[in-house]
C-alpha positions, 0 to 999 in steps of 0.5 A: 551486487556492488559495481566494483565486485560485478566489474571484477567478475566480468574481468575474470570471466572475460580472461578465462573465456578469451583464453578458452575461445582463442585456444579452441579456435586455433585448433579446431577451425580457421578464422580466415574468410574464404572467397565469398560469391558475389551473390552472398557478399551483401549478407556478410556486409549485413553481419559486419554492420551489425557487429559495428553497431554493437561495437559503437553503441554507447555502454550503459554500465560496462563496455565490451573490453578489447578482449571481448571484441576480439573473441566476438569478432573471431567467433563471427569469423568462424561462423561465416567461414563455417557457413561458406566452407561447409559441405553439409549446407547447400547454396540456398541453406548458406543464405538461411544461416548467414541471415540467422547469424545476422539475426542473432546480432540484431536481437542481441543488440535490441535486447542490450538496448532495452537493458535485457541482456548484459553487454558481456553476454555476446561472446558466450551467445555466439559460441552457443549458437555455434554449438546449436548450429552443429547440433542441428546440422547433425540431426540433434536436439537443441533442447538440452543446450537451452535448458542450461542457458539463462532466459534471455539467451534461450529466448534469442536462440529459439526465436532464431528462424534457423533453428525453428525446424529443430526436433527439440524446439518444442522442448526448448520452448517448454523450458523457456516457459519454466524459466519465465515462471521461475522468474516471475512466480506471480505471473505463472497463469498469465504466462501459461495463458500464452502457453497452455500446452506446455509440457510443464503445465500441470506442475505449474498450475499446482504451484499457482494454485497454492500461491494464489487460489483466487487467481486460479479460480478466475482462470479456471472459470474461462472457456479457453484453453488454460481454463480447460487445462486447469479443469483437467489437472489431477490434483485434489486442491486444483480440482476443488478450486476448479469445481468451485469456479464452475458454480454460480455460488463458488465465491461464497465457498471460497473464504473456506477454502482451506477448511474444505481442502483439509477436511475440516469443513464439508460443502453441505455445512456451507451450502445451507448459508449460501442461499441466504448470505445475509444470514447471521449464520454465514457471518458467524461462520466467517468469524469462527473460521477467522479465529481458527486462522488466527491461531494457526497463523501465530503458530507459523502456518499459512491458511490458504485464501486467508486474505480472501476470508478477511476481506469477505468478513469485512464486506459482510460486516459493513453490508449487514451491520455497520451501514445500518447502525450508521444510517440510523445515527439520528434515531434516539432510541439505542434499542431501535438503532442497534437492533440488528447487532443485539444477537451477535456474540462478543467475538462477532461484535469484536470483528465488527469493530476491527474490520469496520474501523474505517466506516464506523461512525463514532456513536456506532462504536461508543454507543453500540458495538463497544458496550454490547461486547461486554454486555454479551459476556457472562464475565465481562473481561477484556483479557477473556475477549482477546482469548476468545479471538486468539488475540487476533488484530489486538493492536488495531483494537487497542488503536480503535479503543484509544481513538474513541477514548475507550482505552482506559476503560478496556484496560480496566477490565483486565488484571493490572499485570495483564494490561501491562503486558498487553501494552508492552506487546503494543509497543514492541517490534514497530520497526518490523512493518513496512509502514508507519501505521503501528508506530503512529498508533502507539503515538496516538494511543499514548495521548489517550492513556490517562493512568500515570502508571500505564503511561510510565510503563509505555515510555519505559518500553519505548526506551527498552526497544530503543536500546534493543534497536541500538544494540542490533544497529537497526536504523529504522527501529533507532529512528522510530523509537528515538522519536517516540521516546522524545515525543513521550518524554516531552510530556512529562511534567518536569520536561523542558524539551522543545519538540520543534527544536529537538525534532527539527520541525515547524513550531508545534506550540505556536502558529505565527500570524504571518505564516498563515498570510498569503505571500502575495496578498498578505490576507489570511484565507480560511475555507469551510466545508459545509454540507446540506443535511439538516444539521448542516443548515443549522450549523451554517446559520449559527456560524454566520450569526457569530460574525454579524458585528462591526468587525466583519462584513458578510457577502453572499454569492450564489454558491458561497459566502465571504466573511471578511474582516473590516479592521485588523489583519486582512482575513477572509472566511469562504464557506460554501452554502449547505445546499440540498445533499440529496441532489449533491448540490452541496458538493456542487457548491464546494466545487464551485468555490474551489474553482473560484479560489483557484481562478483568483489564486487564493490559497486557503491556509485554514481549512475547517470541516463542518459536517458529520464523520460520514462527510469527512472523506469528502472534505479531505479529498478536496482539501488544498495542499496550502492548508497549514491549520486543519480543524476536523471537528467531526466524529472520528476526525482524530483517525484522519491524521495520516491522510491530512498530512499526505496532502498538507505535510506539517499542517497543525491539526485540531481533531476530536477523539469522539463526537464533535459538536457544533458548539465546540467547533464554532467556539474554536473558530470564533477564538481562532479568527478573532486572534488572527484578526488582532494580529496575534500568533496562535499560541496553542497552550494558552489559547487551549486553557482559555477555551477550557474555561468557557465550556461547562457541563456536557459541553466541557466533556465534549471539549476534552475530547478535542486534541490541540496540535501540540498534543496531536502525537501521531501528527508530530510523529509523522511530521518528525519521521518525514523531516528526518528522512528528507534530511537523510536523503 
C-alpha cells in the first residue's frame, strides 16, 4: 500500500479512535490518579518510564500523533486508577496488575523496535487490555476477545502473566496457533511441532498434507508428539502418508501418492518393483505416471507429489542409464555402449533426454538416445513422439535438440504445418516465467535453425508477441521480445544493425587487444585448464609443440607451464600440468596455479577449457571473474553460457554445439594467441572466415559446430537484458 494512503488511513483511524475513547472515558471512569501508597509508587514509576521510552523512541515510518499520545496516556491513567480504586483487587493483586500494565508496555516497545507491531497499535492494545482485565476479574473467558485480534496483539496479551490463569487461556493460545498457520501456510508443521496438542491440530495437519505431503511424511515418521498426532488423524490421505512413513520402503511408493489416493494404482502394483528399484519396471512406472500427470496438469489439475515423482524420475534416469552410457564414452562399439537403453520405449528415451540434460554427454545424446528414440518407433515421427508424452517438457526437448544440432532433423520428422505450430508455441509467452531460461533457449535455438522459412516464422512470431506485449503494456514481455527481435533481425542478410550500438553492450564483432591487457602490467594473461586423463596428456603435449618456435618461450614449473611471447605484445599462457586424474592431482595442479596467479595479482582475461564435457563444471567453478574471452571447446559447452556469464558478465564466448575436438581447439588457440601477439584486435567475422578455410573433411564439419561470440545469441541476449536492467535501476 502506498505510504500516502497508509498515512490517510492512519489519520482517519486515529480521529475515530480518539473520539470514541475520549467520549467513553468521560462517561465511564475517572482519569485522575488517587493517592498512591508509598509501597506501590515504584510500580507506577516503572509504568511512566516505559511510556516515556515509547514516546521518545525514533519512529521508523510514523510517529504517534499528539492525539494518539493523549489517548494512550489517558488509557494508562485509567488502568492505574482502576487498579488502585478497585475493590475486586486486593493489595497483593494490585502489585500484579501494575506489573502487568508495565509488561504490556515493554512488550509493545520490544515488538515495535523489531518491526513486528505498528506504532498506531498502542491505543488499541491498551483498550483491549482493559477489556481483557474486566473479563478476567469477572470470571469470564478472554478467548472470544483473542479470536478477534491480530496475531501480534493476541500474542502480547496472552503472554501477559496477569491473564495466565484465565479459564479461556488455552483456547486463546489455540487461536494464536491458527493465526500463525494462516499467516505462514508453508510452516504449519513446524508450528505444530511446538504446539502438537492444539485443538485445531487435525484440520491443520490435513491442510499441511495436501500442501506438502513429503514434509508430512517426514514429520509422521518421527517418534514424538506431533508424529503420534499425525498417525491418529482420521483422514484417508493423511492415513496413507502416515502409513507409508512407518515402512522402510515408503519413499519408493511416494512418487505414486496421487494415484494411490485416488485408487488408480494399488500398493501391490508397486510392491513388486520396490524390492528391485533398479529394474526397468520401476522406471517404466515412473514414466507412465509422469505422462498421465502431464495431461492432468495441462487440464488445470494439480497431481499431488508431482514434483517428487519428477525428481525420482530424474534420479533413476541418471543412476540406471545415463551414468553408464557416459562412462562408456571411450567404447568404440555403440552396440556395447548403449546396450542398457536398447529395450527402452521411445517415451522412456525421451525422458532420459529431458531429465538428464545436465548430466548427459553430447555423444550419449547424439549417438545413443536421440537416434534410438526414432529407431524404437514403428512410425518415426516427431509429432507422434510428442503426442505419446502429452507434449510434456517439449520446450526443453526442442532446446536440447537445438543445442546438439538436431533441431532441423527433429522438425523434419513431422508435417511442415505441425512444425510451424510447434515453433510458434516455443516462442510464445516468454514473459510469463520468472527466469530468462525460456527466452535464452529461444535465442540459442534460432542460431541452430538452418531452414530459412522456419527462421522467418520464428522472427515473425517474435514480432507478433512484441506487439501483443506492447498492447497489454507488459514491460517484461516488451523488453524480452524487443531484444529477441533486434538480435534475430541483425542476422538478416540485408541487415545493417550494429548490435553493440543498438543494445548498448560491449562490441560483439571485435575484441580489442588493449581490452585484454592487464591494466597494471600491460600483459595479456591466458589460462588453460587441462585434465589428467589419457586424452588430456595427448592434447597438452600437442599444445606445447605448437609453441616451440622463436616467437615463444616455454618455462616449466612443478605444477604448471608458462608460455610467454618473446616479441610483440606481452602475452603469457599459463597451463596446469595434466597430472593423474585418478588421484585428483590434476585438480591440485589447477588449484596451485590459481593460488600463484592470485598471489602475483595476475588476472587472466582469456580462459580456455581443454577437457571433455564431464570436466567442464570443474573449469567453470574455478573460472576467474576477470575473463573477457572464454573458449568452451568441449562436448556440451554450448549449454554452459548462463553459468559463465554469471561469473564473467559480458565475456565473449566460443563454444561447441556438439563434440569439441583437440584439433579445432588448438587451431583456435593458435590463431587467437598469434593475432594478439601481433597487436591485432580479434575481429571475429574475418577471423572465423580465415579459420573455416583451414579445415576440411571431418574437421570442417566439427568446426561448423563451433559458435563464435557474435553468433552466440543466448549470451548476447543475457548480456543485453542485464545491461537494460542495470540502466533501468
